[in-house]
C-alpha positions as CSV (number, residue, x, y, z in Angstrom):
1,M,0.0,0.0,0.0
2,S,3.0,2.3,-0.4
3,F,1.7,3.9,-3.5
4,I,2.4,7.6,-4.1
5,C,3.7,8.1,-0.6
6,T,6.5,11.3,0.3
7,T,9.9,15.4,0.9
8,K,13.1,16.5,-0.4
9,P,15.2,18.6,2.0
10,I,14.1,22.2,2.0
11,P,16.8,24.6,1.1
12,A,17.7,27.9,2.9
13,K,15.0,30.5,2.5
14,M,14.8,34.0,1.0
15,S,13.1,36.3,3.4
16,I,11.4,39.6,3.5
17,T,12.4,41.0,6.9
18,S,11.6,44.1,8.9
19,S,15.2,44.7,9.9
20,N,16.9,44.6,6.5
21,S,13.7,45.5,4.6
22,S,14.9,48.2,2.2
23,L,17.7,46.4,0.3
24,I,16.1,43.0,0.2
25,L,12.7,44.4,-0.8
26,I,14.1,46.6,-3.5
27,S,16.3,43.8,-5.0
28,L,13.4,41.4,-4.9
29,L,11.0,43.8,-6.5
30,L,13.4,44.7,-9.3
31,S,14.0,41.1,-10.3
32,F,10.3,40.4,-9.9
33,F,9.3,43.4,-12.1
34,V,11.5,42.1,-14.9
35,Y,9.8,38.7,-14.7
36,L,6.3,40.0,-14.5
37,E,6.6,42.9,-16.9
38,A,3.1,44.2,-17.6
39,S,1.5,42.8,-14.5
40,S,4.3,44.0,-12.1
41,S,2.2,46.7,-10.5
42,T,-0.4,44.4,-9.0
43,H,2.1,41.8,-7.9
44,G,4.6,44.4,-6.6
45,N,1.9,45.9,-4.5
46,F,1.2,42.4,-3.2
47,L,4.8,42.0,-2.1
48,Q,4.8,45.3,-0.4
49,C,1.7,44.3,1.4
50,L,3.5,41.2,2.7
51,Y,6.3,43.3,3.9
52,Y,4.2,46.0,5.7
53,H,1.9,43.5,7.4
54,S,4.7,41.3,8.8
55,N,6.8,41.8,11.9
56,V,9.1,38.9,11.2
57,S,10.7,37.3,8.1
58,I,8.3,35.8,5.5
59,P,10.2,33.3,3.3
60,V,9.2,33.9,-0.3
61,Y,10.4,32.4,-3.6
62,T,10.0,33.8,-7.1
63,P,10.8,32.1,-10.4
64,K,14.0,34.1,-10.5
65,D,15.1,32.5,-7.2
66,S,17.6,29.6,-7.5
67,N,15.6,27.6,-5.0
68,Y,12.2,28.2,-6.6
69,S,12.0,24.9,-8.5
70,T,13.3,22.9,-5.6
71,I,10.6,24.3,-3.3
72,L,7.9,23.9,-5.9
73,Q,8.8,20.2,-6.5
74,S,9.8,19.3,-2.9
75,T,6.5,17.7,-2.0
76,L,5.2,17.1,-5.6
77,G,4.6,13.4,-5.9
78,S,3.0,13.3,-9.3
79,L,5.5,13.9,-12.2
80,R,2.5,13.9,-14.5
81,L,1.8,17.3,-13.1
82,N,5.3,18.6,-13.5
83,S,5.9,19.2,-17.2
84,S,7.2,22.4,-18.7
85,A,3.7,23.2,-19.8
86,T,2.3,23.0,-16.3
87,P,1.3,26.4,-15.0
88,K,3.6,27.6,-12.2
89,P,3.0,30.1,-9.4
90,F,4.5,33.6,-9.7
91,L,5.3,33.4,-6.0
92,I,5.7,30.7,-3.3
93,V,5.1,31.8,0.3
94,T,6.4,29.5,3.0
95,P,5.1,30.8,6.3
96,L,7.0,30.3,9.5
97,T,4.3,31.6,11.8
98,E,0.5,31.7,11.9
99,S,0.7,35.5,11.4
100,H,2.4,34.8,8.1
101,V,-0.6,32.9,6.9
102,Q,-2.9,35.7,8.0
103,T,-0.8,38.2,6.1
104,A,-0.8,36.0,2.9
105,V,-4.6,35.8,3.0
106,I,-5.1,39.5,3.7
107,C,-2.7,40.6,1.0
108,S,-4.0,38.1,-1.6
109,K,-7.6,39.2,-1.0
110,N,-6.7,42.9,-1.0
111,H,-4.9,42.7,-4.3
112,G,-7.1,40.1,-6.1
113,I,-4.5,37.4,-6.2
114,Q,-5.5,33.7,-6.6
115,I,-4.2,31.7,-3.7
116,K,-3.4,28.0,-3.5
117,V,-2.7,26.2,-0.3
118,R,-0.4,23.1,-0.1
119,S,0.3,21.0,3.0
120,G,2.0,17.9,1.7
121,G,1.7,17.5,-2.1
122,H,-0.4,14.3,-2.2
123,D,-2.9,16.0,-4.5
124,F,-3.7,13.7,-7.4
125,E,-4.8,16.5,-9.7
126,G,-2.5,19.2,-8.5
127,L,-5.3,21.5,-7.4
128,S,-3.2,22.8,-4.5
129,Y,-0.4,24.0,-6.7
130,I,-1.7,24.4,-10.3
131,S,-4.0,27.1,-11.8
132,D,-4.7,28.5,-15.2
133,V,-4.8,32.0,-13.8
134,P,-1.9,33.9,-12.2
135,F,-1.6,32.5,-8.6
136,I,0.6,32.1,-5.6
137,I,1.2,29.0,-3.4
138,V,1.1,29.2,0.4
139,D,3.1,26.1,1.3
140,L,2.7,25.1,4.9
141,F,5.7,22.7,5.2
142,N,7.4,24.9,7.8
143,L,4.3,24.6,10.1
144,R,4.8,21.0,11.2
145,E,4.9,21.1,15.0
146,V,3.3,18.2,16.9
147,N,2.5,18.5,20.7
148,V,1.4,15.3,22.4
149,D,-0.4,15.2,25.7
150,V,-0.3,11.6,26.9
151,K,-2.2,12.3,30.1
152,D,-5.2,13.7,28.4
153,K,-4.8,11.5,25.3
154,I,-4.8,14.5,22.9
155,A,-2.4,16.2,20.5
156,W,-2.1,19.4,18.5
157,V,-0.6,18.9,15.1
158,Q,0.1,21.7,12.5
159,S,-1.2,21.2,9.0
160,G,2.3,21.1,7.4
161,A,3.3,17.9,9.4
162,T,3.0,14.5,7.7
163,T,1.2,11.5,9.0
164,G,4.5,9.9,9.6
165,E,5.8,12.8,11.7
166,L,2.6,12.6,13.7
167,Y,2.9,8.9,14.4
168,Y,6.6,9.3,15.2
169,K,5.9,12.0,17.8
170,I,3.1,10.0,19.4
171,A,5.2,6.9,19.6
172,K,8.0,8.8,21.3
173,K,5.7,9.6,24.1
174,S,3.7,6.3,24.3
175,N,3.6,2.8,22.8
176,T,-0.1,2.4,23.6
177,L,-1.5,5.6,21.9
178,A,-1.9,6.2,18.2
179,F,-4.1,8.0,15.7
180,P,-6.3,6.6,13.0
181,A,-5.1,8.4,9.9
182,G,-3.5,7.3,6.6
183,M,-1.2,4.4,5.8
184,C,0.9,6.6,3.5
185,T,3.3,8.3,5.8
186,T,4.3,11.3,3.7
187,V,0.8,12.7,3.4
188,G,0.4,16.2,4.7
189,I,-1.9,16.6,7.7
190,G,-3.8,19.6,6.3
191,G,-5.2,18.0,3.2
192,H,-5.6,14.6,4.7
193,F,-7.7,15.7,7.6
194,S,-9.7,18.1,5.4
195,G,-10.9,15.3,3.3
196,G,-11.8,13.0,6.2
197,G,-8.7,10.8,6.1
198,Y,-8.8,7.0,6.5
199,G,-6.3,4.4,7.4
200,S,-5.9,0.9,8.8
201,M,-7.8,1.6,12.0
202,L,-11.0,3.0,10.3
203,R,-13.0,0.0,11.3
204,K,-12.0,0.5,14.9
205,Y,-12.0,4.3,15.3
206,G,-13.4,5.8,12.1
207,T,-11.7,8.5,10.0
208,A,-9.1,11.0,11.1
209,G,-11.8,13.7,10.8
210,D,-14.0,11.8,13.2
211,N,-11.3,12.2,15.8
212,V,-10.6,15.9,15.4
213,I,-12.0,17.9,18.4
214,D,-10.7,21.4,17.7
215,A,-8.9,23.4,15.0
216,R,-7.3,26.8,14.3
217,I,-8.2,28.3,10.9
218,V,-7.4,31.5,9.1
219,D,-10.7,32.7,7.5
220,V,-11.3,34.9,4.5
221,H,-10.9,38.0,6.7
222,G,-7.5,36.9,8.0
223,R,-8.8,36.1,11.4
224,I,-7.6,33.1,13.4
225,L,-10.6,31.1,14.6
226,N,-11.0,28.1,16.9
227,R,-13.9,25.6,17.2
228,K,-15.9,28.0,19.4
229,S,-15.3,31.1,17.4
230,M,-15.7,29.5,13.9
231,G,-19.0,27.9,14.8
232,D,-20.5,24.5,14.4
233,G,-21.1,24.8,10.6
234,L,-17.5,25.6,9.7
235,F,-16.0,23.1,12.1
236,W,-18.2,20.5,10.6
237,A,-17.2,21.4,7.0
238,I,-13.4,21.3,7.5
239,R,-13.5,17.7,8.8
240,G,-14.2,16.1,5.5
241,G,-15.4,18.8,3.0
242,G,-12.1,18.8,1.2
243,G,-9.2,21.3,1.4
244,G,-9.1,24.7,-0.3
245,S,-12.7,25.8,0.1
246,F,-13.2,27.4,3.5
247,G,-9.9,28.8,4.7
248,I,-6.5,27.7,5.8
249,V,-6.4,25.3,8.7
250,L,-3.3,26.0,10.7
251,S,-3.5,23.2,13.2
252,W,-5.8,20.4,14.5
253,K,-6.5,19.2,18.0
254,I,-7.0,15.4,17.8
255,R,-8.2,12.7,20.1
256,L,-5.6,9.9,20.4
257,V,-6.7,6.3,20.5
258,S,-5.6,3.3,22.4
259,V,-3.6,0.4,20.8
260,P,-2.1,-2.6,22.5
261,P,1.7,-2.8,23.0
262,T,1.8,-5.7,20.5
263,V,-0.1,-5.8,17.2
264,T,0.1,-8.4,14.4
265,V,0.4,-8.0,10.6
266,F,0.4,-10.4,7.7
267,S,0.5,-10.3,3.9
268,V,-0.6,-13.4,2.0
269,G,-0.7,-13.6,-1.8
270,K,-2.9,-15.9,-3.8
271,T,-3.0,-16.4,-7.6
272,L,-5.9,-17.6,-9.7
273,A,-4.5,-21.1,-9.6
274,E,-4.5,-20.8,-5.8
275,R,-8.3,-20.1,-5.7
276,A,-8.0,-16.3,-5.6
277,T,-11.4,-15.8,-7.0
278,S,-13.2,-17.8,-4.4
279,L,-11.1,-16.1,-1.7
280,V,-12.1,-12.7,-2.9
281,R,-15.7,-13.8,-2.9
282,K,-15.4,-14.8,0.7
283,W,-13.5,-11.6,1.6
284,Q,-16.3,-9.5,0.3
285,K,-18.8,-11.3,2.6
286,V,-16.7,-11.2,5.8
287,A,-14.2,-8.3,5.7
288,H,-16.7,-5.7,6.8
289,K,-18.2,-8.0,9.5
290,L,-14.9,-9.0,11.2
291,P,-14.1,-7.8,14.7
292,H,-13.4,-4.1,14.7
293,D,-9.7,-4.8,15.7
294,L,-9.1,-6.6,12.4
295,F,-8.5,-4.8,9.1
296,I,-7.8,-6.9,6.0
297,M,-7.2,-5.0,2.7
298,L,-7.0,-6.6,-0.7
299,G,-4.6,-5.8,-3.5
300,V,-5.2,-6.9,-7.1
301,G,-2.4,-6.9,-9.7
302,V,-0.8,-8.8,-12.6
303,V,2.2,-11.1,-12.2
304,D,4.0,-13.7,-14.2
305,S,2.7,-17.2,-13.5
306,T,4.9,-20.2,-13.2
307,P,5.9,-22.4,-14.8
308,T,4.0,-21.3,-17.9
309,G,5.3,-17.7,-18.0
310,N,1.9,-16.4,-18.8
311,K,0.3,-13.5,-16.9
312,T,-2.1,-14.1,-14.0
313,I,-3.9,-12.2,-11.3
314,L,-2.3,-12.0,-7.9
315,T,-4.5,-11.1,-5.0
316,T,-2.7,-10.0,-1.8
317,F,-4.4,-10.0,1.6
318,T,-2.7,-7.5,3.9
319,S,-3.8,-7.1,7.5
320,L,-3.4,-5.2,10.7
321,F,-4.8,-6.8,13.9
322,L,-4.8,-4.9,17.2
323,G,-3.8,-7.9,19.2
324,D,-1.4,-10.8,19.4
325,S,-0.7,-13.5,16.8
326,K,-2.5,-16.2,18.7
327,K,-5.7,-14.4,19.0
328,L,-5.6,-13.4,15.3
329,Q,-5.2,-17.0,14.2
330,T,-8.2,-17.9,16.3
331,V,-10.3,-15.2,14.7
332,M,-9.2,-16.2,11.2
333,K,-9.9,-19.9,11.7
334,E,-13.4,-19.0,12.9
335,R,-14.2,-16.3,10.3
336,F,-12.0,-16.7,7.3
337,P,-10.5,-20.2,7.4
338,E,-10.3,-20.4,3.6
339,L,-7.3,-18.1,3.5
340,G,-5.3,-20.7,5.3
341,L,-3.4,-18.3,7.6
342,E,-0.6,-19.9,9.4
343,A,1.6,-18.9,12.4
344,K,4.5,-18.3,10.1
345,D,2.5,-15.7,8.2
346,C,1.9,-13.6,11.3
347,I,4.4,-11.0,12.5
348,E,4.1,-9.4,15.9
349,M,5.4,-5.8,16.4
350,S,4.6,-2.4,17.9
351,W,1.9,-0.3,16.3
352,L,4.5,2.1,15.0
353,R,6.4,-0.7,13.3
354,S,3.1,-1.8,11.7
355,V,2.9,1.7,10.2
356,L,6.2,1.0,8.4
357,F,4.9,-2.4,7.3
358,L,1.7,-1.1,5.8
359,D,3.6,1.7,4.0
360,G,6.0,-0.8,2.4
361,L,9.0,0.4,4.5
362,P,11.6,-1.7,6.3
363,T,10.3,-2.7,9.7
364,N,13.6,-3.5,11.2
365,G,15.3,-0.2,10.5
366,S,15.3,3.2,12.2
367,I,11.9,4.8,12.8
368,D,13.5,8.1,11.8
369,I,12.6,7.2,8.3
370,L,9.1,8.6,9.2
371,V,10.6,12.1,9.6
372,N,13.5,12.0,7.2
373,R,11.9,10.4,4.2
374,P,12.0,12.0,0.7
375,Q,8.8,12.3,-1.3
376,P,8.5,9.5,-3.8
377,Q,7.8,10.8,-7.3
378,S,6.2,8.9,-10.2
379,Y,3.8,9.1,-13.1
380,F,0.4,7.9,-12.1
381,K,-3.4,8.4,-12.2
382,V,-5.8,7.4,-9.5
383,K,-9.6,7.0,-9.3
384,S,-11.9,5.6,-6.7
385,D,-15.3,3.8,-6.2
386,Y,-17.4,2.4,-3.4
387,V,-19.1,-1.0,-3.5
388,K,-22.4,-1.7,-1.8
389,Q,-23.1,-5.3,-3.0
390,P,-20.7,-8.2,-3.3
391,I,-19.4,-8.8,-6.9
392,S,-20.4,-12.2,-8.2
393,Q,-17.9,-14.8,-9.3
394,I,-18.8,-14.2,-12.9
395,G,-18.2,-10.5,-12.3
396,L,-14.9,-11.1,-10.7
397,G,-13.8,-13.2,-13.7
398,K,-14.7,-10.4,-16.0
399,I,-12.7,-7.9,-13.9
400,W,-9.7,-10.2,-13.9
401,E,-9.9,-10.5,-17.7
402,R,-10.1,-6.7,-18.0
403,T,-7.1,-6.3,-15.6
404,L,-5.0,-8.7,-17.5
405,K,-5.6,-6.9,-20.7
406,D,-4.3,-3.6,-19.3
407,E,-1.4,-4.9,-17.2
408,Q,-0.4,-1.5,-15.7
409,N,-3.7,-1.2,-13.9
410,G,-3.9,-2.3,-10.2
411,M,-6.6,-2.1,-7.6
412,M,-6.8,-1.9,-3.8
413,F,-10.0,-2.9,-1.9
414,M,-10.4,-1.2,1.5
415,P,-13.0,-2.9,3.8
416,Y,-15.5,-0.8,5.7
417,G,-18.0,-1.8,8.4
418,G,-17.2,-1.7,12.1
419,R,-17.1,1.8,13.5
420,M,-17.7,3.3,10.0
421,S,-21.2,1.8,10.0
422,Q,-22.0,3.2,13.4
423,I,-21.3,6.9,12.6
424,A,-24.1,8.8,10.9
425,E,-23.4,9.9,7.3
426,S,-24.2,13.5,8.4
427,E,-21.8,13.6,11.3
428,T,-19.1,15.0,9.1
429,P,-19.0,15.7,5.3
430,F,-17.4,12.2,4.8
431,S,-20.6,10.4,3.8
432,H,-19.3,7.0,2.7
433,R,-20.4,4.9,5.7
434,N,-23.6,3.0,6.0
435,G,-24.1,0.1,3.5
436,T,-20.5,0.4,2.2
437,L,-18.7,-3.0,1.9
438,F,-15.5,-1.6,0.6
439,K,-13.8,1.1,-1.4
440,I,-11.9,0.5,-4.6
441,I,-8.7,2.5,-5.5
442,Y,-7.7,2.2,-9.1
443,L,-4.1,2.9,-10.0
444,V,-2.0,3.1,-13.1
445,Y,1.7,3.9,-13.3
446,W,4.2,4.6,-16.0
447,D,7.8,5.7,-16.1
448,A,9.7,8.6,-17.6
449,K,10.5,6.6,-20.8
450,Q,6.7,6.1,-21.3
451,D,5.7,9.6,-20.5
452,A,5.4,10.5,-24.2
453,T,2.5,8.0,-24.3
454,S,1.1,8.9,-20.9
455,Q,-2.4,9.4,-22.4
456,K,-2.4,5.7,-23.2
457,Y,-2.2,4.8,-19.5
458,I,-4.7,7.4,-18.4
459,N,-7.1,6.0,-21.0
460,Q,-6.5,2.5,-19.6
461,I,-7.6,3.5,-16.1
462,R,-10.6,5.4,-17.5
463,R,-11.7,2.3,-19.4
464,M,-11.3,0.3,-16.3
465,Y,-13.4,2.7,-14.4
466,E,-16.1,2.7,-17.0
467,F,-16.0,-1.1,-17.1
468,M,-16.6,-1.3,-13.3
469,T,-19.9,0.7,-13.6
470,P,-22.2,-2.3,-13.0
471,Y,-20.4,-3.4,-9.8
472,V,-20.2,-0.1,-7.8
473,S,-22.4,2.4,-6.1
474,K,-25.1,4.2,-8.1
475,S,-27.1,7.4,-7.9
476,P,-24.6,8.8,-7.1
477,R,-21.6,6.8,-8.1
478,E,-19.5,7.8,-5.1
479,A,-15.9,8.9,-5.0
480,Y,-13.4,9.9,-2.2
481,V,-12.6,13.6,-2.2
482,N,-9.0,13.1,-1.2
483,Y,-8.5,11.2,-4.4
484,R,-9.4,14.2,-6.5
485,D,-10.4,13.2,-10.0
486,L,-11.1,15.9,-12.6
487,D,-12.7,13.3,-14.8
488,L,-15.8,13.6,-12.5
489,G,-16.2,17.2,-13.6
490,Q,-14.7,20.5,-12.7
491,T,-16.0,24.0,-12.2
492,S,-13.9,26.1,-14.5
493,K,-10.3,26.9,-15.1
494,N,-10.1,29.4,-12.2
495,G,-12.5,27.6,-9.8
496,T,-15.7,29.5,-10.3
497,A,-18.9,27.5,-10.8
498,S,-22.6,27.6,-10.4
499,Y,-24.3,25.3,-7.9
500,S,-25.6,23.1,-10.7
501,Q,-22.2,22.7,-12.3
502,A,-20.5,21.8,-9.0
503,K,-23.2,19.4,-7.9
504,V,-22.2,17.0,-10.7
505,W,-19.1,16.0,-8.9
506,G,-20.1,17.4,-5.4
507,T,-22.7,14.7,-4.9
508,K,-20.2,12.0,-5.8
509,Y,-17.8,13.1,-3.1
510,F,-20.3,14.2,-0.4
511,K,-23.8,12.8,-1.4
512,D,-26.5,14.6,0.6
513,N,-23.9,16.6,2.6
514,F,-23.0,18.6,-0.5
515,D,-25.9,21.1,0.0
516,R,-24.8,21.7,3.6
517,L,-21.3,22.4,2.5
518,V,-22.6,24.9,0.0
519,Y,-24.6,26.6,2.7
520,V,-21.5,26.8,5.0
521,K,-19.4,28.1,2.1
522,T,-21.9,30.8,1.2
523,K,-22.0,32.0,4.8
524,V,-18.2,32.0,5.6
525,D,-16.8,32.9,2.1
526,P,-19.6,34.5,0.0
527,D,-17.2,36.0,-2.5
528,N,-15.6,32.6,-3.2
529,F,-12.1,33.7,-2.4
530,F,-10.9,30.2,-1.4
531,R,-11.4,28.2,-4.6
532,H,-10.0,25.6,-7.0
533,E,-11.3,23.5,-9.9
534,Q,-13.4,21.3,-7.6
535,S,-14.0,23.6,-4.6
536,I,-17.3,24.1,-2.9
537,P,-19.2,26.9,-4.6
538,S,-20.8,29.9,-3.0
539,I,-24.4,30.7,-4.1
540,A,-23.8,34.3,-3.2
541,Y,-20.9,34.6,-5.6
């Protein structure tokens, strides 16, 4: 499950400071005016605004700066969105303090500048760092502090931290506390929590958003609000309504959850010749009904078969169990004996080591990899679906045939049930709960040598998605907002849309919660300042 997971070291910063303001500001503006030419007046005024509203250094990067490309690409995981033709920001602001974020919002609004907010770079369509109108990026990577309170079982985490950094800091304080967020440890907290955020403990504890109990957000007026001052509507919206629509969340107060000192993992692969189809059939019937402590995800891919050398389907059952190996084997023998799990398949470890295991990282090495890991970069496209009814054996056979035809395609099945079925769909904007058996993630990869024919691979995953129509949710066909997919529809090039235009994709991500999100958006940001190609629209706009 280590797909698209990662951060290159950030270089020294160029700053606008109050102490050495004149020389630095003049030099910066001169080079900037050359770059921007006709539009220099507006953007120059914006830079002056940053300077006059800040009491301490604001690190900024322009295309003329030697570190600009490194900063822009530092957390950019998708090389598909990094071509010479990809629109680039005219300025990158990398705040060091909360007041820097306030200043960026105030100045952007005052001078009519499109703002994009990035917390980690795991944005499958680049909506946090690409725009077809002139724009700036506010990159939160410097705001990554994590404060853990073991006694009260809470933590405050800033949006620029990664899930790996959060897990690392929790584990440094306790081996029996954790947090139910993503399995990919290089995901930025800001975007992950904003879309709900799920991981290997969703069946036990729900989504990350379900466990957020407070937050600090910069609103459209540049104010910093907490849960009390932002109100119930906005607090509801930011815990699953998707990033980039309501403001810039600076930090999150989260409820930590209990885990045993020892957990157990396994990964068992089965080919078609090893009864994979019947095992998947059984998995569909039991995975969502297993004890809440047990999570078994399913990977589907193409491998060489032996001894024939032909291609075959490989299904991989990968699990986290919040308990010891002996108890896990007992549960599996009772509930899923067909898999044939043996003692040698089970590996006991700490919860933090299980994080490494599920992210495809070495489990016997240093845990520092969670805080010192570079962002993996590759060419890929991702789509998502939700399944409400088990797929028949005939249906699975057709899916295997389709997958074998387009070998680059792969799928991950994520089981639901458990706690996810106990939380009302209106509790947060994340609505994919009751009646959901599992989620499907579709993935297609290609390398740099194949990039000239990238459309071929994108078309492959689109064909697979279309092929799956009879087997997945309907009216609407649901999708996960953190796996942004512009194929579902988009507002416009600069993120303006009518309610009816946005509802096309909005109901897929949020179902009946879409209308409430629009209501909140209209109330807190009526002029649609915070926007992107799939942002929540304001009716007042």
